C-alpha positions as CSV (number, residue, x, y, z in Angstrom):
1,M,-1.5,-67.1,10.6
2,G,-1.3,-63.3,10.5
3,R,-0.4,-60.6,8.0
4,F,2.6,-58.3,8.2
5,V,2.6,-55.2,6.0
6,F,6.1,-53.8,5.2
7,K,6.1,-50.0,4.6
8,L,8.8,-48.2,2.7
9,P,11.1,-46.5,5.3
10,D,12.8,-43.1,4.9
11,L,15.8,-43.8,2.7
12,G,17.5,-40.5,3.2
13,E,16.9,-36.8,4.2
14,G,14.3,-35.2,2.0
15,T,13.4,-38.5,0.2
16,A,9.6,-38.6,-0.5
17,E,9.5,-41.5,-2.9
18,A,11.7,-44.2,-4.4
19,E,11.6,-46.3,-7.6
20,I,11.3,-50.1,-7.6
21,V,14.4,-51.3,-9.4
22,A,14.1,-55.1,-9.0
23,W,12.4,-57.7,-6.9
24,H,14.6,-60.5,-5.6
25,V,11.6,-62.7,-4.7
26,K,8.1,-63.3,-6.2
27,V,4.7,-63.6,-4.7
28,G,4.3,-67.1,-3.2
29,D,7.9,-67.4,-2.1
30,V,8.7,-68.2,1.5
31,I,11.6,-66.1,2.6
32,A,13.7,-65.7,5.7
33,E,14.1,-62.6,7.8
34,D,16.8,-60.3,6.5
35,A,16.8,-62.1,3.1
36,P,17.1,-59.7,0.1
37,L,13.7,-58.4,-0.9
38,V,13.8,-55.5,-3.3
39,D,16.2,-52.9,-4.7
40,M,14.9,-49.3,-4.4
41,L,16.4,-46.3,-6.3
42,T,16.5,-42.7,-4.9
43,D,18.8,-39.9,-5.8
44,K,20.8,-42.2,-8.1
45,A,21.6,-44.5,-5.1
46,T,20.3,-48.0,-5.2
47,V,19.4,-49.4,-1.8
48,E,18.8,-53.1,-1.1
49,M,15.9,-53.6,1.2
50,T,15.8,-56.9,3.2
51,S,12.8,-58.7,4.5
52,P,11.8,-57.5,8.0
53,V,10.2,-60.8,8.9
54,A,10.2,-64.5,7.9
55,G,7.1,-65.6,6.1
56,K,5.3,-66.1,2.8
57,L,5.2,-63.1,0.4
58,I,1.5,-62.7,-0.6
59,E,1.4,-59.2,-2.2
60,V,3.8,-56.6,-3.6
61,A,3.2,-52.9,-4.4
62,G,4.3,-52.9,-8.0
63,V,6.9,-53.9,-10.7
64,A,10.2,-52.5,-11.7
65,G,9.9,-48.8,-12.7
66,D,6.9,-48.1,-10.4
67,M,7.3,-45.4,-7.8
68,A,6.5,-45.9,-4.1
69,A,6.0,-43.2,-1.5
70,V,7.8,-43.3,1.8
71,G,5.5,-44.8,4.3
72,S,3.4,-46.7,1.7
73,A,3.0,-50.5,1.8
74,I,5.4,-52.2,-0.6
75,A,5.0,-55.9,0.5
76,V,2.6,-58.0,2.5
77,F,3.7,-61.2,4.2
78,E,1.8,-64.1,5.8
79,V,3.6,-64.8,9.0
80,E,3.3,-67.0,12.1
81,G,1.4,-65.2,14.9
82,A,-0.7,-62.1,14.7
83,G,1.4,-60.0,12.4
84,N,1.0,-56.2,12.4
85,A,-2.2,-55.9,10.2
86,A,-5.8,-57.1,10.4
87,G,-6.7,-60.0,8.1
88,R,-9.0,-59.7,5.2
89,G,-11.7,-62.0,6.5
90,A,-11.8,-65.8,6.9
91,P,-11.5,-67.7,3.6
92,P,-14.6,-69.5,2.4
93,P,-14.9,-73.1,3.7
94,P,-13.5,-75.7,1.3
95,A,-15.9,-77.6,-0.9
96,P,-16.8,-81.1,0.4
97,A,-14.9,-83.9,-1.2
98,H,-18.2,-85.6,-2.2
99,A,-21.3,-83.6,-2.9
100,P,-24.3,-84.8,-0.8
101,V,-27.0,-86.8,-2.6
102,P,-30.1,-84.5,-3.0
103,D,-33.5,-85.7,-1.8
104,V,-36.4,-86.4,-4.1
105,A,-37.9,-82.9,-3.7
106,E,-34.7,-81.2,-4.7
107,V,-34.5,-83.4,-7.8
108,A,-38.1,-82.6,-8.8
109,E,-37.4,-78.8,-8.5
110,T,-34.2,-78.9,-10.4
111,P,-34.6,-77.9,-14.1
112,P,-33.3,-80.4,-16.6
113,S,-29.7,-79.7,-17.5
114,A,-29.0,-78.3,-20.9
115,P,-27.8,-80.8,-23.5
116,P,-24.0,-80.9,-23.9
117,P,-22.7,-78.7,-26.7
118,P,-21.9,-80.5,-30.0
119,A,-18.3,-81.5,-30.4
120,P,-16.3,-79.1,-32.5
121,E,-15.7,-80.1,-36.0
122,P,-12.1,-81.0,-36.6
123,K,-10.1,-78.3,-38.3
124,A,-8.8,-78.9,-41.8
125,A,-5.2,-79.9,-41.9
126,P,-2.9,-77.0,-42.8
127,R,-1.8,-76.9,-46.4
128,P,1.6,-78.4,-46.8
129,V,4.3,-75.8,-47.2
130,A,6.3,-77.8,-49.6
131,A,4.2,-76.6,-52.5
132,A,4.8,-72.9,-51.6
133,V,8.5,-73.2,-51.9
134,A,8.5,-75.1,-55.2
135,I,9.8,-73.4,-58.3
136,P,7.0,-71.5,-60.0
137,S,5.8,-73.1,-63.3
138,R,4.5,-69.9,-64.9
139,A,5.0,-69.2,-68.5
140,E,7.5,-66.5,-69.4
141,G,6.1,-63.1,-68.8
142,E,3.1,-64.4,-66.9
143,K,2.3,-62.3,-63.8
144,P,1.8,-64.0,-60.5
145,L,-1.7,-63.9,-59.1
146,A,-2.2,-62.4,-55.6
147,S,-4.7,-60.3,-53.7
148,P,-3.8,-56.6,-53.0
149,A,-3.1,-57.4,-49.4
150,V,-0.6,-60.1,-50.3
151,R,1.1,-57.9,-52.8
152,R,1.4,-55.0,-50.3
153,R,2.8,-57.4,-47.7
154,A,5.3,-58.8,-50.1
155,E,6.4,-55.3,-51.1
156,D,6.9,-54.3,-47.4
157,L,9.0,-57.5,-46.9
158,G,11.1,-56.9,-50.1
159,I,9.9,-60.2,-51.7
160,K,9.3,-60.6,-55.4
161,L,6.1,-62.6,-56.0
162,G,7.5,-64.0,-59.1
163,H,9.8,-66.2,-56.9
164,I,6.8,-67.8,-55.1
165,A,4.6,-70.6,-56.3
166,G,0.9,-70.1,-55.4
167,T,-1.2,-72.8,-53.9
168,G,-4.5,-71.0,-53.9
169,P,-7.3,-71.2,-56.4
170,A,-5.9,-70.8,-60.0
171,G,-2.4,-70.5,-58.6
172,H,-3.1,-67.4,-56.4
173,I,-0.3,-66.6,-53.9
174,T,-1.7,-66.6,-50.4
175,H,-0.4,-65.3,-47.1
176,E,0.5,-68.9,-46.2
177,D,2.6,-69.1,-49.3
178,L,4.5,-66.0,-48.2
179,D,5.1,-67.5,-44.7
180,A,6.4,-70.7,-46.2
181,F,8.7,-68.8,-48.6
182,I,10.1,-66.7,-45.7
183,A,10.7,-69.8,-43.6
184,S,12.4,-71.6,-46.4
185,R,14.8,-68.8,-47.2
186,G,15.5,-67.9,-43.6
187,S,15.0,-64.2,-44.2
188,A,12.2,-61.8,-45.0
189,G,14.3,-60.1,-47.5
190,A,16.2,-63.1,-49.1
191,A,15.0,-62.0,-52.5
192,R,17.3,-59.0,-52.2
193,G,20.3,-60.9,-51.3
194,P,22.2,-61.4,-47.9
195,G,22.4,-58.3,-45.7
196,L,19.9,-56.3,-47.7
197,A,16.7,-57.2,-45.9
198,K,14.4,-54.5,-44.5
199,R,14.5,-54.4,-40.7
200,L,10.9,-53.8,-39.6
201,A,11.1,-54.6,-35.9
202,V,10.4,-51.9,-33.3
203,E,11.6,-52.6,-29.7
204,E,9.9,-50.7,-26.9
205,V,12.2,-50.0,-24.0
206,K,10.6,-48.5,-20.9
207,V,12.8,-45.7,-19.4
208,I,13.0,-46.7,-15.7
209,G,15.5,-47.0,-13.0
210,M,18.9,-45.4,-13.4
211,R,18.2,-44.4,-17.0
212,R,15.1,-42.5,-15.9
213,A,17.1,-40.7,-13.2
214,I,19.8,-39.8,-15.7
215,A,17.3,-38.5,-18.2
216,K,15.6,-36.4,-15.6
217,Q,18.9,-34.9,-14.4
218,M,20.1,-34.2,-18.0
219,Q,16.8,-32.6,-18.9
220,E,16.9,-30.4,-15.8
221,S,20.5,-29.3,-16.5
222,K,19.8,-28.3,-20.1
223,R,16.5,-26.7,-19.3
224,R,17.8,-24.5,-16.4
225,I,21.4,-23.8,-17.4
226,P,22.5,-21.6,-20.3
227,H,25.6,-23.6,-21.3
228,F,28.6,-22.2,-23.2
229,A,31.5,-24.4,-24.3
230,Y,35.2,-23.6,-24.5
231,V,37.8,-25.9,-26.0
232,E,41.6,-25.6,-25.9
233,E,44.4,-27.9,-27.0
234,V,47.0,-28.9,-24.4
235,D,50.5,-30.3,-25.0
236,M,50.6,-33.4,-22.7
237,T,54.1,-34.7,-23.8
238,E,55.9,-33.7,-20.5
239,L,53.0,-34.9,-18.3
240,E,52.7,-38.2,-20.1
241,A,56.5,-38.8,-19.7
242,L,56.2,-38.0,-16.0
243,R,53.2,-40.3,-15.6
244,V,55.0,-43.2,-17.3
245,H,58.0,-42.6,-15.1
246,L,56.0,-42.6,-11.9
247,N,54.1,-45.7,-12.8
248,A,57.4,-47.5,-13.6
249,T,59.0,-46.5,-10.2
250,K,56.0,-46.7,-7.9
251,R,55.8,-48.9,-4.8
252,D,53.7,-52.0,-4.9
253,D,51.1,-50.4,-2.6
254,Q,50.6,-47.4,-4.8
255,P,47.9,-47.3,-7.5
256,K,48.6,-46.9,-11.2
257,L,48.3,-43.3,-12.3
258,T,46.1,-42.2,-15.1
259,M,45.7,-38.7,-16.4
260,L,42.8,-37.9,-14.0
261,P,44.8,-37.4,-10.7
262,F,47.0,-34.8,-12.5
263,M,43.9,-33.0,-13.8
264,M,42.5,-33.0,-10.3
265,R,45.7,-31.5,-8.9
266,A,45.6,-28.8,-11.6
267,L,42.0,-27.9,-10.7
268,V,42.6,-27.7,-7.0
269,R,45.6,-25.4,-7.6
270,V,43.8,-23.0,-9.9
271,L,40.2,-22.9,-8.5
272,P,41.0,-20.7,-5.4
273,D,41.7,-17.9,-7.9
274,Y,38.3,-18.5,-9.6
275,P,35.8,-19.1,-6.7
276,Q,32.8,-18.5,-9.0
277,I,33.7,-21.7,-10.9
278,N,34.0,-24.0,-7.8
279,A,30.4,-23.3,-6.9
280,R,26.8,-24.5,-6.8
281,F,24.0,-22.2,-8.0
282,D,20.6,-22.3,-6.2
283,D,18.7,-20.5,-9.0
284,E,15.4,-20.7,-7.1
285,A,16.8,-18.8,-4.2
286,G,19.1,-16.7,-6.4
287,V,22.2,-17.6,-4.4
288,V,25.6,-18.9,-5.6
289,H,27.4,-21.0,-3.0
290,R,31.1,-20.7,-3.5
291,H,33.0,-23.5,-1.8
292,A,36.5,-23.4,-0.4
293,G,36.8,-27.2,-0.5
294,V,37.0,-28.8,-3.9
295,H,34.6,-31.8,-4.2
296,I,35.2,-33.3,-7.7
297,G,32.5,-35.4,-9.4
298,I,34.0,-38.2,-11.5
299,A,31.5,-39.1,-14.3
300,T,31.6,-42.9,-14.4
301,Q,30.0,-45.2,-17.0
302,T,28.3,-48.2,-15.4
303,S,26.1,-51.1,-16.7
304,N,23.1,-49.0,-15.6
305,G,24.2,-45.7,-17.1
306,L,26.2,-42.7,-16.1
307,V,26.8,-42.1,-12.4
308,V,28.8,-39.3,-10.8
309,P,30.4,-40.3,-7.5
310,V,32.3,-37.6,-5.7
311,V,35.9,-37.3,-4.4
312,K,35.5,-35.0,-1.4
313,H,38.2,-32.5,-0.5
314,A,40.4,-33.2,-3.4
315,E,42.6,-30.2,-2.3
316,A,43.9,-32.4,0.6
317,L,45.0,-35.3,-1.7
318,D,48.3,-35.8,-3.6
319,V,48.3,-37.6,-6.9
320,W,48.6,-41.1,-5.4
321,A,45.7,-40.5,-2.9
322,S,43.7,-38.9,-5.7
323,A,44.2,-42.1,-7.8
324,T,43.2,-44.3,-4.9
325,E,40.1,-42.3,-4.2
326,V,39.0,-42.2,-7.9
327,A,39.3,-46.0,-8.0
328,R,37.3,-46.3,-4.8
329,V,34.4,-44.1,-5.8
330,A,34.3,-45.6,-9.4
331,E,33.9,-49.1,-7.9
332,I,31.1,-47.8,-5.6
333,A,29.3,-46.4,-8.6
334,R,29.7,-49.6,-10.7
335,S,28.5,-51.8,-7.9
336,G,25.4,-49.7,-7.4
337,K,25.9,-49.5,-3.7
338,G,26.9,-45.9,-3.3
339,S,25.3,-44.0,-0.5
340,K,23.7,-40.5,-0.9
341,D,26.9,-39.0,0.5
342,D,29.0,-40.8,-2.1
343,L,26.9,-39.5,-5.0
344,S,26.2,-35.9,-4.0
345,G,27.8,-32.7,-3.0
346,S,30.2,-32.2,-5.9
347,T,31.3,-28.6,-6.8
348,I,32.8,-29.3,-10.2
349,T,32.8,-32.5,-12.4
350,I,35.4,-34.2,-14.6
351,T,34.0,-36.3,-17.5
352,S,36.3,-38.3,-19.6
353,L,35.7,-40.9,-22.3
354,G,39.3,-42.2,-22.2
355,P,40.5,-43.5,-25.5
356,L,37.0,-42.8,-27.0
357,G,37.4,-39.1,-26.1
358,G,37.2,-37.9,-29.6
359,I,38.4,-34.5,-30.9
360,A,36.1,-32.4,-28.7
361,T,32.9,-32.6,-26.6
362,T,30.3,-30.3,-25.3
363,P,29.7,-31.8,-21.8
364,V,26.4,-31.1,-20.0
365,I,26.9,-29.4,-16.6
366,N,25.9,-31.5,-13.6
367,H,23.2,-29.3,-12.1
368,P,23.5,-27.4,-9.7
369,E,27.2,-27.0,-10.4
370,V,28.3,-24.3,-12.8
371,A,31.2,-26.0,-14.6
372,I,32.3,-29.3,-16.1
373,I,35.7,-30.3,-17.5
374,G,36.0,-32.9,-20.3
375,P,39.5,-34.1,-21.3
376,N,39.6,-35.7,-24.7
377,K,41.9,-38.5,-25.9
378,I,45.7,-37.9,-26.2
379,V,47.0,-38.3,-29.8
380,D,50.4,-37.9,-31.5
381,R,50.0,-34.7,-33.6
382,P,52.5,-32.6,-35.6
383,V,53.0,-29.2,-34.1
384,V,55.3,-26.2,-34.5
385,L,57.7,-25.9,-31.5
386,H,60.5,-23.4,-31.5
387,G,60.1,-22.9,-35.2
388,Q,60.4,-26.6,-36.0
389,I,57.7,-29.2,-36.9
390,T,57.7,-31.9,-34.3
391,V,55.4,-34.7,-33.1
392,R,53.9,-34.0,-29.6
393,K,51.3,-35.8,-27.5
394,M,48.3,-33.4,-27.8
395,M,44.9,-33.4,-26.1
396,N,41.9,-31.1,-26.5
397,L,40.4,-30.0,-23.2
398,S,36.7,-29.4,-23.5
399,S,34.7,-27.5,-20.9
400,S,31.2,-26.1,-20.3
401,F,30.1,-23.3,-18.0
402,D,26.9,-21.7,-16.7
403,H,26.8,-18.3,-18.3
404,R,24.6,-16.9,-15.6
405,V,27.5,-17.3,-13.1
406,V,30.7,-17.5,-15.2
407,D,31.7,-14.9,-17.7
408,G,33.4,-16.1,-20.9
409,Y,36.6,-14.2,-20.1
410,D,36.9,-15.8,-16.7
411,A,36.2,-19.3,-18.1
412,A,38.9,-18.8,-20.8
413,A,41.4,-17.5,-18.2
414,F,40.7,-20.4,-15.9
415,I,41.3,-23.0,-18.7
416,Q,44.5,-21.3,-19.8
417,R,45.8,-21.6,-16.2
418,V,44.9,-25.3,-16.1
419,K,46.6,-25.8,-19.5
420,A,49.8,-24.1,-18.3
421,M,50.0,-26.4,-15.3
422,L,49.4,-29.5,-17.3
423,E,52.1,-28.5,-19.9
424,H,54.6,-27.8,-17.1
425,P,53.8,-30.6,-14.6
426,A,56.4,-29.6,-12.1
427,T,54.2,-26.6,-11.2
428,L,51.6,-29.1,-9.9
429,F,53.8,-30.0,-7.0
430,M,55.1,-26.5,-6.2
431,D,53.7,-24.3,-3.4
């Protein structure tokens, strides 16, 4: 038998290390070639690594959350043949099934064996708990007897000692009495009544995988970018009527339209007049890269956290194609199988919480972009229109900008142009 060492390959241009997300096998498993081995995370993309050989897994590099450098060994297999690595030396010979009988000389030189240790005394049977939950028989006004430690513990648990019968000497309440009382009442705070117990548990959750990548990205964005927010309300009544009509009359092969494709069309129509907003800022080099193509990041909530897949060249897509592409990249993000290209290269991001959108948000810019747009939920709201109070479908449009690159005036002018197109949806389709 030989040993095969599997080293982490290069998972993408510029990747120096990757994080172990989950092992699909465990040490001791015999696995086939190309069987799922481990998921590795890099640049928010999860890559499933398969076994390069058939054999028995005898060693792994780490557990979920550990980092592995490109080129480092992440798994060792025992395989048929020579493998690709030298062995670690021959194993010691197995012990004989029957020990050989020593000769007389060996017996004479062998010191007498120590006497066997005395058998442990049997532990006392635990005190029955029934007595601990009995109704106390103290006289009226008599204080329960307990040590300071027991009193402190009962106070922390919200339990009144007067409700507990003591089984210790002279009726002292012991820790065992407390345990029995808790078990009998089903709650550490039963003395306070249902729903009023103190919650003392502390859960430790290691920040690994996608959550660690998100935390790192958000921290970097807030640390490096001086954000400023701008919020404007938009009358979505006409656009909502158009969206409902298009969904009711669409072909079977066309996707259902949400508000996002219309927002994308508004951005691609307005951004050419504000090139400093459709940009990425390399602050280390001091260079702003203004892009002609509009590559829109779609912030997508997944079971592993927030991921931002990218719709490339949105300027070349109509509303139907935009809706199709949004659905495609969102599914890639939720499945965790997006490539580096699917999850990078955006020039501006849209983040929407849908019906949970609230009144307003202050979205965090997706570094190294310089702007992010956050539509909030659409609600019926009374407004004054042509001197009359009427109910309209209104939405607040939140946005954040990098103040190093985008001036406040330009940001406000940009949002006002987007607002005008959304309130007059026919302009979205006019050249």
